[in-house]
C-alpha positions in Angstrom: -0.1 0.0 0.1 1.3 3.4 -1.0 1.2 5.8 1.7 1.5 9.8 1.5 2.6 12.4 4.0 -1.2 12.6 5.1 -1.8 9.1 6.3 1.4 7.5 6.8 1.3 7.3 10.5 -2.2 5.6 10.5 -0.9 2.2 10.2 0.0 -0.9 12.3 3.7 -1.9 11.9 3.2 -5.2 13.9 4.6 -8.1 11.5 5.0 -5.5 8.7 7.6 -4.1 6.5 7.9 -0.7 5.4 9.7 1.3 2.9 10.3 5.1 3.5 12.9 8.0 2.8 15.4 9.0 5.1 17.8 11.7 4.9 20.1 9.7 3.2 18.5 7.0 0.9 15.1 5.1 0.8 15.2 2.5 3.6 13.5 -0.8 4.1 12.6 -1.4 8.0 10.4 -2.9 10.6 10.2 -2.6 14.3 13.3 -3.7 15.9 11.9 -6.6 18.0 9.8 -8.4 14.9 12.5 -11.1 14.2 10.3 -12.5 11.3 10.0 -9.1 9.5 13.9 -8.8 9.9 14.2 -12.1 8.3 11.8 -10.9 5.5 14.1 -7.9 4.7 17.1 -10.2 4.5 15.1 -12.3 2.2 13.8 -9.0 -0.2 17.5 -7.5 -0.2 18.9 -10.8 -0.9 21.3 -9.8 2.1 23.9 -12.1 3.3 22.9 -13.0 6.9 26.7 -12.2 8.0 25.9 -8.7 7.2 24.3 -6.6 10.2 21.6 -4.1 9.7 21.4 -0.7 11.9 18.7 0.5 14.2 17.3 4.0 13.6 16.0 6.1 16.5 14.2 9.3 17.1 16.2 10.7 20.1 19.2 9.9 22.4 17.0 8.1 25.0 15.7 5.8 22.4 19.5 5.1 21.5 20.2 4.5 25.2 17.5 1.9 25.0 19.3 -0.5 22.4 23.0 0.2 23.4 24.8 -1.2 26.4 24.1 0.8 29.6 27.6 1.4 30.4 28.3 3.3 27.0 29.1 7.1 27.2 27.9 8.9 24.3 30.5 11.1 23.3 29.1 14.7 22.5 31.7 15.2 19.8 30.0 12.5 17.9 26.4 12.8 18.9 26.3 16.5 18.0 25.9 15.3 14.3 22.6 13.7 15.2 19.9 14.1 13.7 22.2 13.4 10.5 23.9 11.2 8.3 26.2 9.5 10.7 25.8 5.8 12.0 27.6 5.0 15.2 28.6 1.6 16.1 28.2 0.8 20.0 28.0 -2.5 22.2 24.5 -3.5 21.8 22.3 -4.5 24.7 20.3 -7.7 25.4 17.3 -6.4 23.7 18.9 -6.5 20.3 18.6 -9.9 18.5 21.8 -11.5 17.1 19.9 -11.6 13.9 20.0 -7.8 13.4 23.6 -7.8 14.2 25.0 -10.9 12.4 26.0 -12.3 15.9 28.2 -9.2 16.7 28.3 -7.8 20.0 27.8 -4.3 18.5 25.2 -2.3 16.6 25.1 0.6 14.4 22.6 3.3 15.5 21.6 6.5 13.6 19.1 9.3 14.3 18.0 10.5 10.9 17.2 14.2 10.0 14.2 13.6 8.1 10.7 14.5 9.2 9.0 11.4 7.9 11.6 9.1 9.2 11.5 11.0 12.7 7.7 10.6 13.0 7.7 7.0 12.2 10.3 6.3 14.7 8.8 8.5 17.3 5.5 6.7 16.7 6.8 3.0 16.5 10.0 3.1 18.5 13.3 1.8 17.1 13.5 0.1 13.9 15.6 -2.0 12.1 16.6 -0.1 8.7 18.8 -0.7 5.7 19.1 0.9 2.4 16.5 -0.2 0.0 18.4 -1.9 -2.9 19.7 -5.6 -3.5 22.8 -6.1 -1.9 25.6 -5.1 -4.4 23.2 -2.7 -6.2 23.2 1.2 -5.8 21.0 2.6 -3.1 17.6 3.7 -4.1 17.0 7.7 -4.4 14.1 7.9 -7.1 10.7 7.1 -6.0 9.7 5.5 -9.3 12.8 2.6 -8.6 11.0 2.2 -5.0 7.8 1.0 -6.6 9.3 -2.2 -7.8 9.5 -3.5 -4.3 5.6 -2.8 -3.9 4.5 -6.3 -4.1 7.1 -7.5 -1.5 6.4 -5.1 1.3 3.4 -4.0 3.4 3.7 -0.1 3.2 5.6 2.5 1.0 5.7 6.1 2.1 6.1 8.3 -0.9 8.7 11.0 -0.2 9.6 11.9 -3.7 12.8 11.9 -4.9 16.1 12.0 -2.8 19.4 13.5 -3.4 21.7 12.4 -1.0 24.3 9.5 0.0 24.9 7.1 2.5 26.0 7.9 6.1 29.1 7.8 7.6 29.6 4.7 9.5 32.0 5.5 12.5 32.8 2.3 15.2 32.9 4.1 18.6 34.4 0.7 19.9 37.7 0.6 17.9 37.6 4.3 16.9 37.5 3.8 13.3 35.6 5.2 10.3 34.3 2.4 8.3 32.4 4.3 5.6 33.0 7.7 4.7 30.3 9.9 4.0 29.6 13.7 4.4 30.5 13.7 8.1 34.2 13.6 8.9 35.2 12.2 12.1 38.2 13.1 13.6 39.5 11.5 16.8 
């Protein structure tokens, strides 16, 4: 079902998969504790189960709910939130290994996009990854999103995007894993 900016919050995401725009690319996601939906995302993307997925949150309190309770959030890093920065932290026990590919860490981001933030505020943390088959470029044009319509429950029409993937910074090992617009200097 295609949703617009007037009705995209009038849904139930339990057991569902949604495609929506972020401040970087179109993403495909589900609520973070719905492991059957997580499995469907891996299948739709033809993604190797050894590749972890990230969790998007709407604010710092939500971030704290998915990472290790002893983690100290570095203000030099979190000042880029909301924004195009994914930070990798030690995860807490509420995050399934199926999301993190059996790693003890999880990538977390607060996107700077109104539609994304409203979805996250309503439904809580979500497992989200870029909408594209693994090894193909990320999807920025809404017309390209439509080829997934039969495989997902909802699509939010956010128009065409003009961006790139986020910077990914591992706070545990203090290393940039993917360079985007934001440059981290430690």
